[in-house]
ZATI-160142 format. One line per 2 residues: their letters; for each residue z, x, y of N, C-alpha, C, CB. Coordinates in nm, 2 decimals, padded with zeros to 4 digits. Atoms other than C-alpha are relative to their C-alpha. Glycine has a CB too. Layout:
BEGIN
a) Z,X,Y,Z,X,Y,Z,X,Y,Z,X,Y ~ ...;
END
This chain:
BEGIN
xx) -00.01,00.07,-00.14,00.00,00.01,00.01,00.01,00.09,00.12,00.11,-00.08,00.01 ~ -00.01,-00.05,-00.13,-00.10,00.11,00.33,00.10,-00.03,00.12,-00.12,-00.02,00.05;
xx) -00.11,00.03,-00.14,00.14,00.11,00.68,-00.06,-00.16,00.06,-00.04,00.16,00.15 ~ 00.04,00.11,-00.10,-00.08,-00.16,00.85,00.04,-00.16,-00.08,-00.19,00.03,00.05;
xx) -00.04,00.09,00.07,-00.04,-00.35,00.50,00.14,-00.09,-00.03,-00.03,00.03,-00.08 ~ -00.15,00.03,00.00,00.31,-00.35,00.48,00.04,-00.04,00.14,00.09,00.13,-00.04;
xx) -00.01,00.09,-00.14,00.33,-00.44,00.86,-00.03,-00.14,00.00,-00.11,00.04,00.11 ~ 00.05,00.12,00.01,00.13,-00.73,00.81,00.09,-00.09,-00.12,-00.16,00.02,-00.03;
xx) -00.11,00.08,00.08,00.35,-00.84,00.50,00.12,-00.03,00.08,00.03,00.08,-00.12 ~ -00.15,00.06,-00.03,00.69,-00.84,00.70,-00.02,-00.05,00.16,00.13,00.13,-00.01;
xx) 00.04,00.06,-00.09,00.52,-00.95,01.00,00.03,00.07,00.15,00.05,-00.14,-00.02 ~ -00.03,-00.07,-00.17,00.57,-00.67,01.29,-00.10,00.11,00.00,00.20,00.07,00.03;
xx) 00.15,-00.08,-00.06,00.33,-00.43,01.48,00.03,00.14,-00.14,00.02,00.09,00.24 ~ 00.03,-00.16,00.08,00.22,-00.11,01.26,00.07,00.10,00.06,-00.15,00.06,00.00;
xx) -00.05,-00.11,-00.10,00.33,00.08,01.55,00.16,00.01,-00.06,00.00,-00.06,00.18 ~ -00.12,00.00,00.02,00.70,-00.01,01.46,00.03,00.05,-00.11,00.05,-00.10,00.01;
xx) 00.00,-00.10,00.11,00.65,00.08,01.10,00.01,00.13,00.02,-00.11,-00.01,-00.06 ~ 00.02,-00.18,00.00,00.52,00.41,01.16,00.13,00.04,00.10,-00.18,00.07,00.09;
xx) -00.12,-00.05,-00.09,00.81,00.48,01.43,00.13,-00.02,-00.11,00.01,-00.12,00.16 ~ -00.10,00.03,00.08,01.06,00.38,01.18,-00.01,00.10,-00.14,00.00,-00.16,-00.02;
xx) 00.03,-00.10,00.12,00.90,00.60,00.89,00.05,00.15,00.04,-00.16,00.00,-00.03 ~ -00.02,-00.13,-00.07,00.91,00.88,01.13,00.14,00.04,00.02,-00.07,00.01,00.12;
xx) -00.12,-00.01,-00.04,01.26,00.84,01.21,00.10,00.02,-00.12,00.02,-00.12,00.09 ~ -00.07,00.01,00.16,01.34,00.84,00.83,-00.08,00.14,-00.09,-00.04,-00.19,-00.10;
xx) 00.04,-00.13,00.04,01.17,01.15,00.81,-00.11,00.02,-00.13,00.13,00.07,-00.03 ~ 00.09,00.02,00.10,00.87,01.00,00.60,-00.14,00.08,00.07,-00.02,-00.17,-00.04;
xx) 00.09,-00.07,-00.05,00.54,01.21,00.67,-00.13,-00.16,-00.01,-00.02,00.16,-00.10 ~ 00.08,00.14,-00.05,00.30,00.93,00.82,-00.10,00.02,00.13,00.13,-00.13,00.05;
xx) 00.11,-00.04,-00.12,-00.02,00.99,01.05,-00.03,-00.12,00.11,-00.15,00.04,-00.07 ~ 00.06,00.07,-00.07,-00.14,00.64,01.15,00.05,-00.13,-00.11,-00.17,00.06,00.02;
xx) -00.01,00.14,00.10,-00.13,00.28,01.01,-00.12,00.00,-00.11,-00.03,-00.16,00.10 ~ 00.07,-00.04,00.14,-00.40,00.42,00.74,00.06,00.05,-00.09,-00.09,00.08,00.01;
xx) -00.07,-00.09,00.12,-00.14,00.63,00.58,00.06,-00.08,-00.14,00.16,00.08,00.08 ~ -00.07,00.10,00.14,-00.07,00.51,00.20,00.14,00.06,00.04,-00.06,00.04,-00.19;
xx) -00.14,-00.02,00.03,00.30,00.49,00.15,00.01,00.00,-00.18,00.10,-00.13,00.07 ~ -00.04,-00.02,00.11,00.51,00.57,-00.16,00.10,-00.10,00.00,00.04,00.12,-00.02;
xx) -00.06,00.12,00.06,00.71,00.30,-00.38,00.16,00.03,00.13,00.02,00.02,-00.23 ~ -00.13,-00.02,-00.05,01.04,00.46,-00.21,00.00,-00.02,00.16,00.04,00.15,-00.03;
xx) -00.01,00.01,-00.16,00.89,00.44,00.17,-00.02,-00.15,00.00,-00.12,00.08,00.09 ~ 00.01,00.15,00.01,00.81,00.07,00.10,00.10,-00.05,00.01,-00.04,-00.06,-00.10;
xx) -00.11,00.07,00.05,01.12,-00.03,-00.03,00.09,00.03,00.12,00.04,00.04,-00.14 ~ -00.09,00.00,-00.14,01.30,00.14,00.28,-00.03,-00.07,00.11,00.01,00.12,00.05;
xx) 00.02,00.10,-00.11,01.11,-00.05,00.51,-00.03,-00.12,-00.02,-00.09,00.03,00.07 ~ -00.02,00.16,00.05,01.12,-00.38,00.35,00.14,-00.01,00.01,-00.06,-00.06,-00.16;
xx) -00.17,00.07,-00.02,01.52,-00.32,00.34,00.03,00.00,00.15,00.13,00.11,-00.08 ~ -00.04,-00.01,-00.19,01.54,-00.24,00.74,-00.04,-00.15,00.07,-00.14,00.14,00.10;
xx) 00.03,00.11,-00.06,01.35,-00.54,00.79,00.00,-00.14,-00.07,-00.12,00.02,00.05 ~ -00.02,00.11,00.08,01.38,-00.78,00.51,00.17,-00.02,-00.03,-00.09,00.01,-00.14;
xx) -00.16,00.00,00.06,01.74,-00.94,00.47,00.01,-00.14,-00.04,00.14,00.04,00.13 ~ -00.06,00.10,00.09,01.89,-01.16,00.24,00.11,-00.09,00.09,00.07,00.08,-00.14;
xx) -00.11,00.10,-00.04,02.07,-01.46,00.41,00.12,-00.03,-00.09,-00.05,-00.13,00.01 ~ -00.11,00.00,00.12,02.42,-01.48,00.32,00.01,-00.17,-00.03,00.17,00.07,00.05;
xx) 00.00,00.12,00.04,02.48,-01.79,00.13,00.09,-00.12,00.08,00.04,00.01,-00.13 ~ -00.08,00.06,-00.07,02.60,-02.10,00.36,00.17,-00.02,-00.09,-00.08,-00.13,00.04;
xx) -00.13,00.02,00.02,02.99,-02.16,00.33,00.00,-00.13,-00.09,00.09,-00.01,00.14 ~ -00.01,00.13,00.06,03.05,-02.43,00.07,00.12,-00.10,00.04,00.00,00.04,-00.15;
xx) -00.13,00.08,-00.04,03.26,-02.71,00.21,-00.01,-00.11,-00.08,00.00,-00.05,00.17 ~ -00.01,00.10,00.07,03.41,-02.94,-00.01,00.00,-00.12,00.09,00.11,00.02,-00.09;
xx) -00.03,00.15,-00.09,03.35,-03.31,00.09,00.07,-00.08,-00.09,-00.15,-00.10,00.05 ~ -00.08,00.07,00.09,03.60,-03.53,-00.03,-00.03,-00.15,00.02,00.16,00.03,00.01;
xx) 00.06,00.20,00.00,03.50,-03.92,-00.08,00.14,-00.04,00.06,-00.04,-00.10,-00.19 ~ -00.14,00.10,-00.06,03.77,-04.15,00.14,00.03,-00.07,-00.11,-00.03,-00.12,00.14;
xx) -00.02,00.09,00.11,03.97,-04.30,-00.11,00.02,-00.16,00.05,00.13,00.05,-00.09 ~ 00.00,00.15,00.00,03.95,-04.64,-00.17,00.16,-00.07,00.03,-00.06,-00.05,-00.14;
xx) -00.11,00.08,-00.07,04.18,-04.85,00.00,00.03,-00.15,-00.09,-00.06,-00.03,00.19 ~ -00.03,00.11,00.10,04.35,-05.14,-00.27,00.10,-00.05,00.08,00.03,00.03,-00.15;
xx) -00.08,00.09,-00.05,04.48,-05.44,-00.13,00.08,-00.05,-00.10,-00.07,-00.10,00.05 ~ -00.09,00.05,00.11,04.83,-05.53,-00.30,00.02,-00.17,00.05,00.17,00.10,-00.02;
xx) -00.06,00.16,-00.02,04.97,-05.90,-00.31,00.08,00.04,00.13,00.13,-00.08,-00.14 ~ -00.09,00.01,-00.13,05.20,-05.77,-00.02,-00.08,00.01,00.16,00.12,00.13,-00.01;
xx) 00.06,-00.03,-00.11,04.92,-05.69,00.20,-00.09,-00.16,00.06,-00.09,00.13,-00.05 ~ 00.10,00.13,-00.03,04.77,-06.07,00.23,00.11,-00.12,00.11,-00.05,-00.09,-00.19;
xx) -00.06,00.05,-00.12,04.88,-06.27,00.53,00.01,-00.15,-00.05,-00.10,00.03,00.15 ~ -00.02,00.18,00.04,05.00,-06.67,00.43,-00.12,-00.06,00.02,00.13,-00.08,00.09;
xx) 00.11,00.03,-00.04,04.72,-06.77,00.61,-00.15,00.03,-00.06,00.01,00.04,00.10 ~ 00.13,-00.04,-00.02,04.43,-06.57,00.49,-00.04,-00.06,-00.12,-00.04,00.15,00.01;
xx) 00.09,00.09,00.10,04.14,-06.76,00.31,-00.04,00.09,-00.09,-00.13,-00.07,00.08 ~ 00.02,-00.08,00.10,04.09,-06.63,-00.05,-00.13,-00.11,-00.05,00.15,00.03,-00.11;
xx) 00.11,00.09,00.05,03.75,-06.74,-00.20,00.03,-00.03,-00.17,-00.16,00.09,00.02 ~ 00.01,00.04,00.10,03.75,-06.93,-00.51,-00.15,-00.13,-00.06,00.13,-00.04,00.01;
xx) 00.13,00.07,00.05,03.50,-07.12,-00.73,00.06,-00.13,-00.09,-00.10,00.11,-00.10 ~ -00.02,00.11,00.12,03.51,-07.45,-00.94,-00.07,00.00,-00.12,-00.02,-00.11,00.04;
xx) 00.08,00.01,00.13,03.46,-07.48,-01.30,-00.01,-00.11,-00.04,00.05,00.07,-00.09 ~ -00.04,00.12,00.04,03.51,-07.82,-01.29,-00.13,-00.12,00.02,00.13,-00.02,00.07;
xx) 00.12,00.05,-00.01,03.22,-08.05,-01.34,-00.02,-00.11,00.12,-00.04,-00.06,-00.13 ~ 00.02,00.07,-00.10,03.26,-08.32,-01.10,00.11,00.05,00.13,00.01,-00.13,-00.04;
xx) -00.07,-00.02,-00.13,03.44,-08.34,-00.77,00.16,00.04,-00.03,00.00,-00.16,00.09 ~ -00.17,-00.08,00.02,03.81,-08.16,-00.76,00.04,00.02,00.09,00.02,00.13,-00.06;
xx) -00.09,00.03,-00.08,04.05,-08.21,-00.55,00.12,00.12,00.01,00.03,-00.13,-00.04 ~ -00.11,-00.07,00.03,04.27,-07.92,-00.51,00.10,00.00,00.14,-00.04,00.16,-00.06;
xx) -00.17,00.04,-00.13,04.63,-08.00,-00.28,00.10,00.12,-00.01,00.13,-00.17,-00.07 ~ -00.08,-00.12,-00.04,04.79,-07.68,-00.14,00.19,-00.07,00.03,-00.09,00.08,00.18;
xx) -00.13,00.05,-00.01,05.18,-07.74,-00.21,00.08,00.06,00.14,00.07,00.04,-00.14 ~ -00.07,-00.10,-00.10,05.25,-07.50,00.09,-00.05,-00.04,00.14,-00.05,00.18,-00.04;
xx) 00.08,00.07,-00.10,05.01,-07.63,00.33,-00.01,-00.14,-00.01,-00.13,00.04,00.01 ~ 00.03,00.15,00.02,04.98,-07.97,00.20,-00.15,-00.02,00.01,00.07,-00.09,00.11;
xx) 00.13,00.01,-00.05,04.61,-07.92,00.29,-00.10,-00.06,-00.13,-00.04,00.17,00.06 ~ 00.09,00.04,00.11,04.34,-08.07,00.04,-00.15,00.08,00.03,00.00,-00.18,-00.01;
xx) 00.11,-00.06,00.00,04.05,-07.84,-00.06,-00.09,-00.07,-00.08,00.01,00.11,-00.03 ~ 00.08,00.04,00.08,03.74,-08.03,-00.21,-00.09,00.09,-00.04,-00.06,-00.11,00.04;
xx) 00.09,-00.09,00.04,03.52,-07.87,-00.45,-00.10,-00.13,-00.07,00.08,00.15,-00.10 ~ 00.10,00.13,00.05,03.19,-08.06,-00.54,-00.08,00.05,-00.12,-00.11,-00.05,00.13;
xx) 00.05,-00.11,00.12,03.07,-07.94,-00.88,00.06,00.10,-00.02,-00.14,00.05,00.01 ~ -00.04,-00.15,00.03,03.11,-07.67,-01.08,-00.09,00.08,00.04,00.02,00.05,-00.12;
xx) 00.07,-00.07,-00.07,03.03,-07.35,-00.94,00.01,00.02,00.18,-00.12,-00.05,-00.05 ~ -00.01,00.01,-00.14,03.10,-07.48,-00.57,00.12,00.11,00.06,00.02,-00.16,00.05;
xx) -00.13,-00.08,-00.06,03.31,-07.24,-00.37,00.05,-00.03,00.16,-00.03,00.15,-00.01 ~ -00.10,00.01,-00.12,03.58,-07.27,-00.11,00.08,00.09,00.04,00.07,-00.09,-00.01;
xx) -00.11,-00.08,-00.03,03.84,-07.09,00.06,00.11,-00.07,00.02,-00.01,00.07,00.11 ~ -00.07,00.02,-00.03,04.17,-07.13,00.00,00.10,00.06,00.03,00.00,-00.04,-00.04;
xx) -00.10,-00.11,-00.05,04.50,-07.02,00.18,00.05,00.06,-00.09,00.11,-00.05,00.07 ~ -00.08,-00.12,00.06,04.69,-06.72,00.04,00.12,-00.07,-00.06,00.06,00.12,00.11;
xx) -00.09,00.08,00.02,04.97,-06.93,00.05,00.04,-00.10,-00.07,00.00,-00.03,00.06 ~ -00.01,00.13,00.11,04.89,-07.23,-00.14,-00.04,00.04,-00.16,-00.12,-00.13,00.05;
xx) 00.00,-00.05,00.14,04.73,-07.02,-00.44,00.17,00.05,-00.07,-00.12,00.13,00.00 ~ -00.11,-00.04,00.07,05.06,-06.81,-00.45,00.10,-00.12,-00.05,00.06,00.11,00.08;
xx) -00.09,00.12,00.06,05.24,-07.14,-00.50,-00.04,-00.05,-00.12,00.00,-00.12,00.08 ~ 00.04,00.05,00.14,05.03,-07.24,-00.75,00.03,00.07,-00.12,-00.14,00.00,00.00;
xx) 00.00,-00.09,00.09,05.06,-06.93,-00.92,00.13,00.00,-00.05,-00.03,00.11,00.05 ~ -00.17,00.02,00.03,05.46,-06.94,-00.91,00.03,-00.09,-00.07,00.09,-00.01,00.12;
xx) -00.07,00.12,00.07,05.48,-07.29,-01.02,-00.09,-00.04,-00.16,00.00,-00.13,00.12 ~ 00.10,00.02,00.17,05.20,-07.22,-01.32,-00.08,-00.14,-00.01,00.13,-00.01,-00.16;
xx) 00.05,00.14,-00.01,05.00,-07.49,-01.22,-00.11,00.00,-00.07,-00.02,-00.06,00.13 ~ 00.11,-00.01,00.11,04.73,-07.62,-01.48,-00.13,00.04,00.07,-00.02,-00.15,-00.09;
xx) 00.13,-00.05,-00.05,04.45,-07.56,-01.20,00.00,00.11,00.03,-00.05,-00.05,00.10 ~ 00.02,-00.14,00.03,04.53,-07.19,-01.23,00.03,00.04,-00.13,00.07,00.08,00.09;
xx) 00.02,-00.05,00.13,04.61,-07.14,-01.56,-00.06,-00.12,-00.09,00.15,00.04,-00.06 ~ 00.10,00.05,00.10,04.41,-07.38,-01.74,-00.08,-00.04,00.08,00.02,-00.11,-00.11;
xx) 00.06,00.00,-00.12,04.18,-07.34,-01.45,-00.11,-00.08,00.00,-00.03,00.13,00.04 ~ 00.15,00.07,-00.07,03.94,-07.57,-01.27,-00.03,00.09,00.11,00.02,-00.17,00.08;
xx) 00.13,-00.13,-00.09,03.88,-07.28,-01.02,00.07,00.13,-00.05,00.00,00.01,00.23 ~ 00.02,-00.14,00.04,03.85,-06.95,-01.05,00.02,00.07,00.11,-00.13,00.03,-00.07;
xx) -00.04,-00.07,-00.12,04.03,-06.68,-00.79,-00.10,00.11,00.00,00.14,00.05,00.01 ~ 00.08,-00.06,00.01,03.73,-06.48,-00.69,00.04,00.15,00.09,-00.11,-00.08,00.02;
xx) -00.03,-00.10,-00.08,03.94,-06.19,-00.49,00.03,00.13,-00.13,00.14,-00.04,00.10 ~ -00.05,-00.10,00.13,03.94,-05.87,-00.75,00.11,00.05,00.07,-00.11,00.14,-00.05;
xx) -00.17,-00.06,00.00,04.25,-05.71,-00.57,00.09,-00.06,00.00,00.06,00.07,00.09 ~ -00.11,00.11,00.04,04.43,-06.01,-00.59,00.04,00.01,-00.14,-00.05,-00.15,00.02;
xx) -00.02,00.07,00.14,04.36,-06.07,-00.95,00.06,00.14,-00.07,-00.15,-00.08,-00.09 ~ -00.06,-00.09,00.07,04.43,-05.71,-01.03,00.15,00.04,00.03,-00.08,00.09,00.02;
xx) -00.12,-00.05,-00.01,04.78,-05.69,-00.87,00.10,-00.01,-00.10,00.05,-00.04,00.10 ~ -00.08,-00.01,00.10,05.06,-05.66,-01.08,00.08,-00.16,-00.01,00.09,00.13,00.03;
xx) -00.07,00.11,-00.04,05.22,-05.99,-00.94,-00.07,-00.12,-00.06,00.01,-00.01,00.15 ~ 00.07,00.09,00.05,04.91,-06.17,-01.06,-00.07,-00.01,-00.18,-00.10,00.02,00.10;
xx) 00.05,-00.04,00.19,04.90,-06.02,-01.44,-00.02,-00.11,-00.06,00.11,00.07,-00.12 ~ 00.03,00.13,00.10,04.93,-06.38,-01.60,-00.14,-00.08,00.05,00.14,-00.13,00.00;
xx) 00.10,00.04,-00.04,04.63,-06.49,-01.40,-00.07,00.07,-00.07,-00.01,00.00,00.12 ~ 00.09,-00.10,00.06,04.43,-06.21,-01.51,-00.02,00.02,-00.16,00.04,00.12,00.06;
xx) 00.03,00.01,00.16,04.50,-06.23,-01.87,-00.06,-00.14,-00.03,00.15,00.02,-00.10 ~ 00.02,00.11,00.04,04.43,-06.59,-01.86,-00.18,00.00,00.02,00.10,-00.12,00.09;
xx) 00.15,-00.03,00.05,04.07,-06.47,-01.76,-00.05,00.08,-00.09,-00.06,00.04,00.08 ~ 00.02,-00.07,00.12,04.05,-06.22,-01.98,-00.01,-00.08,-00.14,00.12,00.10,-00.01;
xx) 00.01,00.07,00.13,04.11,-06.45,-02.26,-00.10,-00.11,00.01,00.16,-00.06,-00.05 ~ 00.11,00.13,-00.05,03.84,-06.73,-02.12,-00.12,00.07,-00.10,-00.06,00.00,00.21;
xx) 00.10,-00.03,00.10,03.59,-06.52,-02.33,00.00,00.09,-00.06,-00.10,-00.01,00.03 ~ -00.03,-00.10,00.09,03.58,-06.34,-02.61,-00.14,00.09,00.01,00.03,-00.07,-00.16;
xx) 00.12,-00.09,00.05,03.33,-06.03,-02.74,-00.11,-00.07,-00.03,00.03,00.08,-00.12 ~ 00.14,00.11,00.01,03.08,-06.32,-02.86,-00.05,-00.07,00.11,00.02,-00.12,-00.09;
xx) 00.07,00.07,-00.13,03.07,-06.50,-02.56,-00.02,00.08,00.10,00.08,-00.10,00.06 ~ 00.08,-00.09,-00.07,02.98,-06.18,-02.35,-00.12,00.06,-00.02,00.06,00.08,00.00;
xx) 00.15,-00.03,00.05,02.71,-06.10,-02.57,-00.07,-00.11,-00.01,-00.02,00.06,-00.14 ~ 00.11,00.10,-00.02,02.57,-06.42,-02.54,-00.06,00.02,00.15,00.05,-00.16,-00.03;
xx) 00.07,00.04,-00.15,02.58,-06.44,-02.18,-00.11,00.17,00.05,00.17,-00.03,00.13 ~ 00.09,-00.08,-00.05,02.42,-06.07,-02.18,-00.14,-00.03,-00.08,00.05,00.14,-00.02;
xx) 00.13,00.05,00.04,02.12,-06.19,-02.43,-00.05,-00.11,00.04,-00.01,-00.01,-00.11 ~ 00.08,00.12,-00.05,02.04,-06.47,-02.24,-00.12,00.05,00.09,00.10,-00.09,00.09;
xx) 00.11,-00.06,-00.06,01.70,-06.47,-02.09,00.00,00.00,00.17,-00.13,-00.09,-00.05 ~ 00.02,-00.04,-00.14,01.63,-06.35,-01.71,00.10,-00.11,00.09,-00.17,-00.01,00.04;
xx) -00.02,00.15,-00.09,01.67,-06.66,-01.55,00.18,-00.09,-00.01,-00.13,-00.13,-00.09 ~ -00.12,00.09,00.03,01.95,-06.81,-01.73,00.10,00.11,00.03,00.01,-00.07,-00.18;
xx) -00.11,-00.12,-00.04,02.17,-06.47,-01.70,00.05,00.01,00.11,-00.03,00.12,00.00 ~ -00.03,-00.04,-00.16,02.16,-06.47,-01.32,00.11,-00.15,-00.01,-00.18,00.00,00.14;
xx) -00.06,00.13,00.00,02.30,-06.84,-01.35,00.14,-00.01,-00.03,-00.07,-00.08,-00.08 ~ -00.11,-00.04,00.09,02.56,-06.76,-01.63,00.11,00.11,00.06,-00.06,00.06,-00.13;
xx) -00.10,-00.13,-00.05,02.67,-06.44,-01.48,00.06,-00.03,00.17,-00.10,00.16,00.00 ~ -00.07,00.00,-00.09,02.76,-06.57,-01.15,00.11,-00.11,00.03,-00.08,00.01,00.09;
xx) -00.09,00.10,00.02,03.01,-06.85,-01.29,00.09,00.09,-00.10,-00.07,-00.15,-00.07 ~ -00.11,-00.07,00.05,03.21,-06.59,-01.50,00.11,00.03,00.09,-00.04,00.11,-00.07;
xx) -00.11,-00.05,-00.07,03.54,-06.48,-01.38,-00.02,00.19,00.00,00.15,-00.07,-00.10 ~ 00.00,-00.13,-00.06,03.60,-06.13,-01.21,00.01,00.11,-00.13,00.13,00.01,00.12;
xx) -00.05,-00.09,00.14,03.73,-05.99,-01.55,-00.14,00.00,-00.09,00.15,-00.10,-00.10 ~ 00.11,00.01,00.07,03.42,-06.12,-01.76,-00.11,00.08,00.04,-00.03,-00.12,00.01;
xx) 00.14,-00.09,-00.09,03.16,-05.97,-01.48,00.04,00.15,-00.04,-00.01,-00.02,00.21 ~ -00.05,-00.17,00.03,03.37,-05.60,-01.52,-00.03,00.00,-00.15,00.19,00.05,00.03;
xx) 00.01,-00.01,00.16,03.33,-05.64,-01.92,-00.15,00.04,00.00,00.04,-00.16,-00.09 ~ 00.15,-00.02,00.00,02.94,-05.68,-01.86,-00.05,00.14,00.04,-00.06,-00.09,00.09;
xx) 00.03,-00.12,-00.06,02.90,-05.43,-01.61,00.04,00.17,-00.06,00.06,-00.02,00.11 ~ -00.02,-00.13,00.07,03.08,-05.14,-01.81,-00.07,-00.01,-00.14,00.16,00.02,-00.01;
xx) 00.06,-00.02,00.10,02.89,-05.22,-02.10,-00.17,00.01,00.03,00.05,-00.10,-00.09 ~ 00.10,-00.06,-00.04,02.56,-05.19,-01.91,00.01,00.17,00.07,-00.06,-00.10,00.10;
xx) -00.03,-00.14,-00.07,02.70,-04.89,-01.73,-00.06,00.11,-00.12,00.20,00.01,00.04 ~ 00.01,-00.15,00.11,02.75,-04.68,-02.07,-00.15,-00.02,-00.09,00.17,00.00,-00.14;
xx) 00.13,-00.01,00.05,02.41,-04.80,-02.20,-00.05,00.07,00.08,-00.07,-00.11,-00.02 ~ 00.11,-00.10,-00.05,02.22,-04.65,-01.95,00.03,00.15,00.02,-00.05,-00.05,00.12;
xx) -00.04,-00.14,00.02,02.44,-04.33,-01.99,-00.02,00.05,-00.08,00.10,00.02,00.01 ~ 00.05,-00.05,00.12,02.34,-04.34,-02.35,-00.14,00.00,00.00,00.06,-00.06,-00.11;
xx) 00.11,-00.01,00.00,01.98,-04.38,-02.26,-00.05,-00.15,-00.06,-00.02,00.13,-00.07 ~ 00.04,00.12,00.09,01.95,-04.72,-02.43,00.00,-00.14,00.05,00.09,-00.01,-00.12;
xx) 00.00,00.12,-00.09,01.95,-04.97,-02.13,-00.12,-00.05,00.03,00.06,00.03,00.11 ~ 00.14,00.06,-00.02,01.65,-05.18,-02.09,00.02,-00.12,00.09,-00.06,-00.05,-00.12;
xx) 00.02,00.14,-00.04,01.76,-05.48,-01.92,00.02,00.05,00.19,00.14,-00.12,-00.09 ~ -00.02,-00.01,-00.11,01.68,-05.37,-01.57,00.01,-00.11,00.12,-00.07,00.07,00.02;
xx) -00.03,00.12,-00.06,01.65,-05.70,-01.41,00.09,-00.07,00.02,-00.05,-00.05,-00.02 ~ -00.16,00.07,00.00,01.99,-05.82,-01.51,00.06,00.10,00.10,00.10,-00.01,-00.18;
xx) -00.04,-00.11,-00.05,02.07,-05.51,-01.37,00.00,-00.02,00.16,-00.09,00.11,-00.06 ~ 00.04,00.07,-00.15,01.91,-05.64,-01.00,00.09,-00.10,00.01,-00.14,-00.07,00.02;
xx) -00.09,00.08,00.03,02.13,-05.94,-01.06,00.15,00.03,00.04,-00.02,-00.01,-00.12 ~ -00.17,-00.01,-00.04,02.46,-05.79,-01.09,00.03,00.09,00.13,00.09,00.07,-00.12;
xx) 00.03,-00.10,-00.14,02.37,-05.55,-00.80,00.03,-00.10,00.10,-00.16,00.06,00.04 ~ 00.03,00.10,-00.11,02.32,-05.86,-00.58,00.12,-00.07,-00.01,-00.13,-00.10,-00.01;
xx) -00.11,00.06,00.02,02.61,-06.06,-00.71,00.16,00.11,00.05,-00.01,-00.04,-00.16 ~ -00.08,-00.08,00.01,02.86,-05.77,-00.73,00.01,00.14,00.08,-00.01,00.01,-00.11;
xx) 00.00,-00.10,-00.06,02.76,-05.50,-00.51,00.00,00.15,-00.06,00.08,-00.03,00.07 ~ -00.01,-00.08,00.07,02.69,-05.27,-00.75,-00.11,00.09,00.02,00.02,-00.03,-00.11;
xx) 00.11,-00.09,00.00,02.43,-04.97,-00.75,-00.04,00.06,-00.14,00.03,00.11,00.09 ~ 00.09,-00.02,00.10,02.26,-04.96,-01.07,-00.13,00.03,00.00,00.01,-00.08,-00.06;
xx) 00.13,-00.03,-00.05,01.95,-04.93,-00.89,-00.01,00.14,00.05,-00.04,-00.10,00.12 ~ 00.03,-00.09,-00.02,02.02,-04.60,-00.80,-00.04,00.08,-00.13,00.08,00.04,00.09;
xx) 00.03,-00.03,00.15,01.98,-04.53,-01.19,-00.15,-00.02,-00.05,00.10,-00.08,-00.10 ~ 00.09,00.09,00.05,01.68,-04.70,-01.21,-00.13,00.14,-00.02,-00.03,-00.16,00.10;
END
């Protein structure tokens, strides 16, 4: 390699390379002088530097704030859904308000204090459920473990499997009707199938993302 070729490679004038070589007592006449391997490496080492690796900054994900039973205000509205085929009237023992549900799947908000009173009194509307509470934090709180157990026992493995095997259009309607605990079981099953490379129900995954806010779409 000649001086001018090396200069072009590293992007500097040939005169700068000649000057550097002379400073290091390398015999050179002009830009046409052939260079030894040692001279080439010396010039490259002078001009070409390896940038330091950027310092790795550990990014910590913000901790998910889990709301507990004690965090709910008495008047806070909690989303609920009816399982009853006809008109269902739920009267709150605390506020004495009547909440009207119009058919299975109808959604209404009920004040926390009325739901808490019904839970503490083991009312049939909660424990032989006519309505399903759709607040995940509330259901997972230790004070509401009996309600969670009711929801978990509403659907056995065969029931869950039947829902998962439904055709696409029927699956959407059925999945929406499930209590939180049953939805979680299907989500967990599908996530495991994705990890194992055996999952093929991508249309159903889109429904779950829409209903539950999951991000199965990132794995598609």
